[in-house]
C-alpha positions as CSV (number, residue, x, y, z in Angstrom):
1,X,49.8,38.0,-32.7
2,X,50.3,37.8,-36.5
3,X,52.4,36.7,-39.9
4,X,51.2,37.9,-42.6
5,X,52.7,37.4,-45.9
6,X,51.7,38.0,-49.4
7,X,53.5,37.3,-52.6
8,X,53.9,39.2,-55.6
9,X,54.0,38.7,-59.6
10,X,56.8,36.3,-59.2
11,X,55.5,35.1,-55.8
12,X,57.0,33.0,-52.9
13,X,55.5,34.3,-49.8
14,X,57.8,33.0,-47.2
15,X,60.8,31.3,-49.2
16,X,63.6,29.4,-47.6
17,X,62.6,30.9,-43.9
18,X,61.8,30.1,-40.2
19,X,59.0,31.7,-39.2
20,X,58.0,30.5,-35.1
21,X,55.2,32.1,-33.0
22,X,56.3,30.4,-29.5
23,X,56.2,30.4,-25.7
24,X,53.2,33.5,-25.8
25,X,50.7,33.9,-23.2
26,X,47.8,35.0,-22.9
27,X,46.3,35.1,-19.5
28,X,43.4,37.0,-17.6
29,X,42.6,36.4,-14.0
30,X,39.8,37.5,-11.6
31,X,39.6,36.4,-7.6
32,X,37.0,37.8,-4.9
33,X,39.4,37.2,-2.0
34,X,42.7,36.0,-2.0
35,X,45.5,35.0,1.0
36,X,48.5,33.4,1.4
37,X,49.4,33.0,5.0
38,X,52.2,31.4,6.7
39,X,54.0,30.5,10.1
40,X,57.4,29.2,10.9
41,X,58.8,28.0,14.3
42,X,62.5,26.9,14.1
43,X,64.6,26.4,17.4
44,X,66.7,23.7,19.0
45,X,64.2,23.5,21.8
46,X,60.4,24.6,20.7
47,X,57.6,25.0,23.7
48,X,54.6,26.9,22.7
49,X,50.7,26.5,23.8
50,X,49.5,24.8,27.4
51,X,51.2,21.6,28.6
52,X,49.3,18.6,28.0
53,X,47.0,20.7,25.6
54,X,45.8,19.9,21.8
55,X,45.3,22.7,19.4
56,X,41.5,22.7,18.7
57,X,38.8,24.2,16.4
58,X,35.2,24.3,16.7
59,X,32.7,25.3,14.5
60,X,29.4,23.7,16.0
61,X,28.1,26.4,18.1
62,X,27.0,30.3,17.5
63,X,31.2,31.0,17.2
64,X,33.9,29.7,15.4
65,X,36.9,28.9,17.7
66,X,40.6,28.2,17.4
67,X,43.5,27.3,20.0
68,X,47.2,26.5,19.7
69,X,50.9,26.7,20.7
70,X,51.2,28.2,16.9
71,X,47.9,29.0,15.0
72,X,47.1,30.5,11.3
73,X,43.5,31.4,10.7
74,X,41.9,32.4,7.3
75,X,38.3,33.5,6.5
76,X,37.1,34.6,3.6
77,X,33.2,35.6,2.3
78,X,32.6,36.3,-1.0
79,X,29.4,37.7,-2.4
80,X,29.8,39.5,-5.7
81,X,29.8,38.2,-8.9
82,X,33.3,37.0,-10.1
83,X,34.4,36.8,-14.2
84,X,37.3,36.2,-16.3
85,X,37.3,36.8,-20.1
86,X,39.6,36.2,-22.7
87,X,38.2,35.6,-25.9
88,X,39.6,37.9,-28.4
89,X,42.9,35.8,-29.4
90,X,44.0,35.5,-32.6
91,X,47.7,33.3,-33.3
92,X,48.5,33.1,-36.3
93,X,51.5,32.9,-39.3
94,X,49.6,33.8,-42.7
95,X,50.8,33.8,-45.9
96,X,49.1,34.1,-49.8
97,X,50.5,34.4,-53.2
98,X,49.1,34.8,-57.0
99,X,50.2,33.2,-59.7
100,X,53.6,33.6,-61.1
101,X,54.8,35.0,-64.8
102,X,55.1,31.4,-65.4
103,X,52.3,28.6,-65.1
104,X,52.6,26.4,-62.0
105,X,55.5,28.7,-60.6
106,X,54.6,30.5,-56.6
107,X,54.1,29.4,-53.7
108,X,52.8,30.7,-50.3
109,X,55.4,28.8,-49.0
110,X,58.6,26.7,-49.6
111,X,61.2,25.6,-47.9
112,X,60.0,27.0,-44.8
113,X,59.8,25.6,-41.6
114,X,56.2,27.6,-39.5
115,X,55.5,26.6,-36.3
116,X,53.1,28.6,-34.1
117,X,53.8,25.7,-30.7
118,X,53.7,26.4,-27.0
119,X,51.6,29.0,-26.5
120,X,48.7,29.4,-23.6
121,X,45.4,30.7,-23.8
122,X,44.0,31.1,-20.3
123,X,40.8,32.3,-17.9
124,X,40.7,31.8,-14.5
125,X,38.0,33.1,-12.0
126,X,37.6,32.4,-8.2
127,X,35.4,33.6,-5.4
128,X,37.7,32.3,-2.5
129,X,41.6,31.6,-2.8
130,X,43.4,30.9,0.1
131,X,47.0,29.5,-0.9
132,X,49.7,28.2,1.0
133,X,48.3,28.9,4.5
134,X,51.2,26.7,6.3
135,X,52.8,26.0,9.4
136,X,56.2,24.9,9.9
137,X,57.5,24.2,13.3
138,X,60.8,22.6,13.8
139,X,63.7,20.9,11.7
140,X,66.5,18.9,11.6
141,X,68.5,20.8,13.9
142,X,64.9,20.4,16.9
143,X,66.1,18.3,19.4
144,X,62.7,18.9,21.6
145,X,59.4,20.0,20.0
146,X,56.6,20.3,23.0
147,X,54.3,22.6,21.3
148,X,51.4,22.5,19.0
149,X,49.6,23.9,16.0
150,X,46.6,24.3,14.0
151,X,45.6,25.5,10.5
152,X,42.2,26.8,10.3
153,X,40.1,28.0,6.8
154,X,37.2,29.1,6.5
155,X,35.2,29.8,3.0
156,X,32.3,31.3,2.0
157,X,30.7,31.9,-1.5
158,X,27.1,33.4,-1.2
159,X,24.3,32.1,-3.6
160,X,25.2,35.9,-5.7
161,X,28.8,34.9,-6.0
162,X,28.1,33.9,-9.7
163,X,31.9,32.7,-11.1
164,X,32.9,32.8,-15.2
165,X,35.4,32.0,-16.8
166,X,35.7,32.1,-20.6
167,X,38.8,31.4,-23.1
168,X,39.3,30.7,-26.4
169,X,41.5,31.2,-28.9
170,X,41.9,31.2,-33.2
171,X,45.6,29.4,-34.0
172,X,46.6,28.7,-36.7
173,X,49.2,28.3,-39.9
174,X,46.9,29.3,-42.9
175,X,48.9,29.2,-46.3
176,X,46.7,30.0,-49.4
177,X,48.4,29.6,-53.1
178,X,45.7,31.3,-55.8
179,X,45.1,28.9,-59.5
180,X,49.0,27.9,-60.5
181,X,50.7,28.6,-57.0
182,X,51.2,25.5,-54.5
183,X,50.2,26.0,-50.9
184,X,53.1,24.5,-48.9
185,X,56.1,23.3,-50.9
186,X,59.0,21.3,-49.8
187,X,58.8,22.8,-45.9
188,X,57.1,22.2,-42.8
189,X,54.2,23.4,-40.7
190,X,53.1,22.6,-37.5
191,X,50.5,23.6,-34.4
192,X,52.0,21.9,-31.7
193,X,51.9,22.3,-27.8
194,X,49.5,24.9,-27.2
195,X,46.6,25.0,-24.6
196,X,43.3,26.6,-24.0
197,X,42.2,26.8,-20.0
198,X,38.6,28.0,-18.6
199,X,39.3,27.4,-14.9
200,X,36.3,28.6,-12.8
201,X,36.3,27.5,-9.2
202,X,34.3,28.7,-5.9
203,X,36.7,28.0,-3.2
204,X,40.2,27.3,-3.3
205,X,42.4,26.1,-0.1
206,X,45.4,24.5,0.4
207,X,46.5,23.8,4.0
208,X,49.6,22.4,5.1
209,X,51.2,21.6,8.6
210,X,54.6,19.9,9.1
211,X,56.0,19.1,12.5
212,X,59.7,18.0,12.6
213,X,61.9,17.7,15.9
214,X,64.0,14.4,17.2
215,X,61.7,14.7,20.2
216,X,57.7,15.3,20.3
217,X,55.6,15.7,22.9
218,X,53.3,18.4,22.4
219,X,49.7,17.8,23.4
220,X,47.9,14.8,23.9
221,X,47.0,11.2,22.3
222,X,44.6,10.3,20.4
223,X,43.2,13.2,18.4
224,X,39.6,13.5,18.2
225,X,37.4,14.4,15.4
226,X,33.1,14.4,14.8
227,X,31.0,16.8,13.0
228,X,27.5,16.4,15.0
229,X,26.3,19.7,14.3
230,X,26.3,19.1,10.9
231,X,28.5,19.1,7.9
232,X,29.5,22.7,8.3
233,X,29.7,22.1,12.6
234,X,33.1,20.5,12.8
235,X,35.4,19.9,16.0
236,X,38.7,19.1,15.6
237,X,41.2,18.4,18.5
238,X,45.0,17.2,18.3
239,X,48.5,18.3,18.6
240,X,49.1,19.3,15.1
241,X,46.0,19.8,12.7
242,X,44.4,20.7,9.7
243,X,40.5,21.9,9.8
244,X,38.9,23.0,6.9
245,X,35.0,24.0,5.8
246,X,34.1,25.5,2.8
247,X,30.3,26.6,1.7
248,X,29.4,27.3,-1.9
249,X,26.0,28.3,-3.7
250,X,26.3,30.5,-6.8
251,X,26.3,28.8,-10.4
252,X,29.9,28.1,-11.0
253,X,30.7,28.1,-15.1
254,X,33.6,27.3,-17.0
255,X,33.2,28.3,-21.3
256,X,35.9,27.5,-24.1
257,X,33.8,28.1,-26.9
258,X,35.3,28.2,-30.9
259,X,38.6,27.2,-30.0
260,X,40.6,26.4,-33.2
261,X,44.0,24.5,-33.9
262,X,44.7,24.5,-37.4
263,X,47.0,24.0,-40.4
264,X,44.9,24.8,-43.6
265,X,46.6,24.6,-46.4
266,X,44.6,25.7,-49.9
267,X,45.6,25.8,-53.8
268,X,43.2,27.2,-56.3
269,X,42.5,25.5,-59.7
270,X,45.5,25.4,-62.1
271,X,45.5,27.3,-65.4
272,X,44.5,23.6,-67.4
273,X,41.3,23.7,-64.7
274,X,43.0,20.6,-62.5
275,X,43.8,21.4,-58.6
276,X,46.6,22.7,-57.8
277,X,48.5,21.5,-54.8
278,X,48.0,22.1,-51.2
279,X,50.8,20.0,-49.9
280,X,54.1,19.2,-51.8
281,X,57.0,17.0,-50.4
282,X,55.8,18.9,-47.6
283,X,54.7,18.0,-44.2
284,X,51.7,19.3,-41.9
285,X,51.7,18.5,-37.9
286,X,48.9,19.4,-35.4
287,X,50.2,17.7,-32.6
288,X,49.6,17.9,-28.3
289,X,47.1,20.7,-28.2
290,X,44.7,21.1,-25.3
291,X,41.1,22.7,-24.5
292,X,39.9,22.5,-21.6
293,X,37.0,24.0,-19.8
294,X,36.8,23.1,-15.8
295,X,34.9,24.0,-13.0
296,X,35.1,23.4,-9.5
297,X,32.5,24.0,-6.3
298,X,34.9,23.4,-3.6
299,X,38.5,22.8,-3.9
300,X,41.1,21.6,-0.7
301,X,44.4,20.3,-0.5
302,X,45.0,19.2,2.9
303,X,48.2,17.9,4.6
304,X,50.0,17.1,7.9
305,X,53.1,15.7,8.4
306,X,54.5,14.6,12.0
307,X,58.2,13.7,12.3
308,X,60.1,12.3,15.2
309,X,62.1,9.2,16.6
310,X,60.1,6.3,17.1
311,X,59.6,6.0,20.9
312,X,56.4,5.9,23.2
313,X,57.2,8.9,24.6
314,X,56.6,10.8,21.5
315,X,52.8,10.6,21.5
316,X,51.8,13.7,19.8
317,X,49.2,13.3,17.5
318,X,47.8,14.6,14.3
319,X,44.7,14.7,12.4
320,X,42.6,16.8,9.5
321,X,39.2,17.6,9.5
322,X,37.4,18.3,6.2
323,X,34.1,19.9,5.9
324,X,32.8,21.1,2.4
325,X,29.1,22.3,0.8
326,X,27.8,22.6,-2.6
327,X,24.5,23.5,-3.7
328,X,24.9,25.8,-6.9
329,X,25.4,24.8,-10.6
330,X,28.7,23.4,-11.8
331,X,28.7,23.7,-15.6
332,X,31.8,23.4,-17.8
333,X,31.7,23.9,-21.3
334,X,34.1,23.4,-24.7
335,X,32.0,23.7,-27.8
336,X,32.9,24.6,-30.9
337,X,36.7,23.7,-31.0
338,X,38.3,22.4,-34.0
339,X,41.8,20.5,-34.2
340,X,43.2,19.6,-37.5
341,X,45.0,19.6,-40.8
342,X,42.9,20.8,-43.6
343,X,43.6,20.8,-47.2
344,X,42.2,21.9,-50.6
345,X,43.6,20.8,-53.6
346,X,46.8,18.3,-54.6
347,X,48.6,16.3,-51.8
348,X,51.7,15.2,-53.2
349,X,54.8,13.3,-51.6
350,X,53.8,14.9,-48.2
351,X,52.6,14.0,-44.6
352,X,49.7,14.9,-42.5
353,X,49.8,14.2,-38.8
354,X,46.9,15.2,-36.2
355,X,48.1,13.3,-33.1
356,X,48.1,13.3,-29.1
357,X,45.5,16.4,-29.1
358,X,42.6,16.9,-26.4
359,X,39.3,18.5,-25.6
360,X,37.7,17.9,-22.6
361,X,35.5,19.5,-19.9
362,X,34.7,18.6,-16.5
363,X,32.5,19.7,-13.7
364,X,33.2,19.1,-10.0
365,X,31.1,20.2,-6.9
366,X,33.4,19.3,-4.3
367,X,37.2,17.9,-4.1
368,X,39.5,17.4,-1.9
369,X,42.6,15.6,-1.0
370,X,43.8,14.8,2.7
371,X,46.8,13.2,4.2
372,X,48.2,12.6,7.6
373,X,51.7,11.4,7.9
374,X,53.1,9.8,10.9
375,X,57.1,9.3,9.9
376,X,60.6,8.6,11.5
377,X,63.5,10.5,11.2
């Protein structure tokens, strides 16, 4: 995206105008396996599953097994390379002008508002992606819930399943007034609130179980968890549960290289040999822009919520089992980035602000957030 203006012999490139490039999105995405699973059970009185028997998941043996009155099972295996590249991006307002017929006249922009704001550049790559694998059982109108529920997720990304995400952009306001002409005269130039993201992930899962009833009596207490067969050989036994296992062995790489967020104002040499004005009674602002490269091996968000009346009979159990193994190299790079306002020439009665920008890179092998909530309704 480019707005390009050139003034003539009696020139002002952009005069008394507003030019904005805002809210544009450039995105690329690549995913090996992607799933979204959900199960909803509703009613005044819900009965499912064997009486007095918990939902169960077991991966400690030769085979993985799962059982429950309500069951969602997700299994994904990726062995191929995943690549998402989004680097050929230019978002620019540019104006240039030659000298006017009167010495000292002319401006690349005068009395104008020029802005490049709120634009997004991103590249996302994931080997296995399972979002919103969920079970919702019961609700505000459920009097009795004699049932069990389990969400089970198993994801494997082999050593050949390399994941690469690369994103960059050249986002600028560039004003050039040659010799006697001013770059920006009594106006505003801003590059604000833009973002670049390169996000590479091996396995990603979001697992949720919500059970809600006045009387919840399914299964038994207490819940049971163990992993005696190793990190990826767990056992879960609960009325309501989430069981998550993820194995990641490939290289994961996120890169943002050479991204620019800039306001550039340039004036040449005046007829008398002094520098022209880059900013005259004007403001240049570069703020709130971000450049981020993030790489993850395994990511999991697990939650179980159980709501019922607080009576001794409501003794159903709730549990989360989470196991993650990462053996691949996780790399993130944010290199060659430039954020700022750059002026060549005089600055008279002007303001320049560069604030609240960020450049970051993060690499995480295993990340998990697991919550179990028991609440009175």
